[in-house]
N, C-alpha and C positions, 0 to 999 in steps of 0.2 A: 661577546658582550650581551647578546640577547639571553643566553643561558644564565648569565649573572643577574640580570635585571628581572627575569621572569618570576622568580620567587617573591620579589618585592612588590609585584603589581597589586594595587588595591589596598596597600597598607598605609595608614595615616602616619606621617612623621610624628615622632614623639619628642618635642623639645622640652627641656626643663624650663621652669619659670624664669630662671636667670637668663637663659638664652632668648626667651620671648621678650623680656623687657629690655634687653641690651640694645635692640634695634630701635626702640622708641626714643625719641628726642627728649632730653631732660628739659623740664620747664625752665624758662629764662629766669635768671636771678633778678629780683626787683631792683630798679635803679637806686632806690633809697638804701638798700642793703649793700649794693656795690659801692656807693658813695661812702658809707660808714666804714667799709673795710680799707679805704685808702688812707695813707698817712696825711696828717695836717701839713700845711706849708711850713717848711723848715729852712732857716737861713743857711745859705751855701750849698743847698742840695742842687741836683741837676735841674729841677723845676725852677728853683729860685734863680739860678744862673740864666736859664732861658728867659724868664720874665725880665730880669735885669738887662739882658741883651736887647729887649724891646724898649728900653729907656725908662722902665718903671723903677723908681728909687726904693731904698730900704723902707722908708717911712710908709709908703702906700702898700708895700708887700707885707709889712708887719701888720698893718691895719686889716688887710684882706685876710691874712691868716687868723688873726684874732677874732674877726667876725665870721669866720668859717664860710666864706663865699668861694674860696678856691682851695683845692686839695691837689696832692701830687699824684699824677698818673704815671704809667710806665714809660720808660725810655725818655725821661726828661719832659714829658708832656704835663699839661696842667688841666685839671677838671674844674669847670665853672658851674655852680649850682643854680638851677631855677627852682624856686620854692612856691608852694601854694599858700593860701591865706593862713593855714595852720602851721606853716614853717616846715612842712615835709618836703624833702627833695623829690621833685617829680620829673626832672629832666636834667641832663648834664651835657654841656658843650665841652668839647675836647680840642685843645690847641697844643701844638708842639713844633719843634724845629722842622719836622717833615710831614706833619699830619694836621688835617683840619676836618672835624666832623662832630659827631655826637654819639652818645650811647643809644643803643636800640631799646625800644620798649618804654620810652618815656613819653611825657605829654608836656610840650613846651608851655612855659609861662613867661616869666621875666627873670633875668639876672638882676639882682639888686645889691647895691653897696652903699653904705652910709658911714660917716665918720663922726665920732663924738656922741654926745648925748643931748642934742638940741631938742628942746621941748616940742617945737612945732616945725616940721619941715614943709616948706611952701613951694619948693621948686623941684621939678623932675627933669633931669637931663637924660634923654633917650638916644642911645647909640645903636649901631647894628651889632657890634661884637663887645664882649666883656672887656677885652684889652682896650678897645676904644673908650669905653666908659671909664675905666681906670685911668686912661691917659687924660681925659678931661678933668678927672679929679686932681691929677697931678698939676695940670696947667692952672687950675683954679685954686691950688693949695688947699685941697680938701675942705671945701665949704661945708660947714656943719648944718646949714639950712637946706641942703640939697640931697636928693636921692639920685645916685648915678645908676642908670639901668641900661639893659641891653636886651634886644629881642632875639639875638642869636641868628640873625639873618631875616628871612621872611616872617610874615605874621599870619598865622592860622587863627581859627576861632578861639582857641584856648589862650593864645597870646593876646589877642584883642580883648578878651574878657578880663585878663589880668591887668592890662593897661587901663581899661575903663574903671576897674575897681580902685586902682591907685589914684587916678584923676579925681574920682568922686571923693576919696579921702582927703585930697589936697583942696578940694573945692571949698571947704570950710574956711580957708584962709583968704582974706581979702587980697593978698598978694600972690595967689596961686599962679603958677606958670609952668607950662610944658615947653622945654627947649629941645628941638629935634636936631640931634648931632649926628645925622647920617652922613655917608660918604659924599664926596664932591664928584659925583658922576650921575648919569641918567637914572640908574637904579636907586641911588640914594635920594635923588630929587623926588622920585615916585613914592618912596617910603615917607619922605617928609610931607608930601601932599596928603598921604593917607593919615599921618599923625595929626595934621591940621584938621582934617575932616572929622576925626574922632574927637579931638579936643573941642572944636566948635560945637559939636553936637551935645557936649556936656557943659558948655558955657565956661570953658577954661581957656585963657589966652595962650597963644603959641608964638614962639620965636624960633627962627631958623638959625642954627649954628652950623654954617657950612664951612668945612675946612678951606683955608686959603690956598691950598695946593690942589690945582685942578686934577681930578682923577684920584686924589689921595684921601686918606682918612685921618682921624685925630691922633692915631699912633704915629703916622708919618710926620705930622706936625710936631709932636713931642720929640721924636728922635732927631728931627732936623734942628730943633732948638738945643737939644743936648749936645749934638755934634758942634754947633756953632759956639756953645759955651766952652767946650773942651778946647777948640782952636783958639778962642780968646784967652783962656787961661794959659795955654802953651806960649 
């Protein structure tokens, strides 16, 4: 072995450029570009069926697809967009039958869903997850004076800034209102208290929309109502 290696002593390895760059990690694909590459929400797709299994009817899924707040992810998952003030996708929450998370490399803002073309929206319903926000929209039959929003869980500085910007925009209406639709558990109550603190600091009234199912969320409420309606019809 020594006889084999001795002639190579002191010689600098000569890798080709391709070999040198192969070991370097490729730069991450921007979240907005990854979003743009995903299909829009389509009726009867695996993603559509997953959302329907969560009690969301065709009407709200059609509206969500038309407004481009949700796109189809792999393996029947759904991607929910957070956008900045210019409308650029800056973060994506991912939900699916077996997965809950988000794309890496983004900067959280707010998931926002509206229905119709109401001239002035005076009410912001703020949930933890996008599915809960859409569930409230279904329960309320898609109120056109309302923005249905979600933080995607906790609230960092970028999410708080996005919330404050929305509340300041609503503040021009004499009927402006923030309704905190977080989960009915200790974490949800803490989020609601934080929402109240932010709203009061900006002079916007707040109402707590606490799910009537202890430990549950608004999607639990929606699915419970759907199941009761099915039993009644049977």
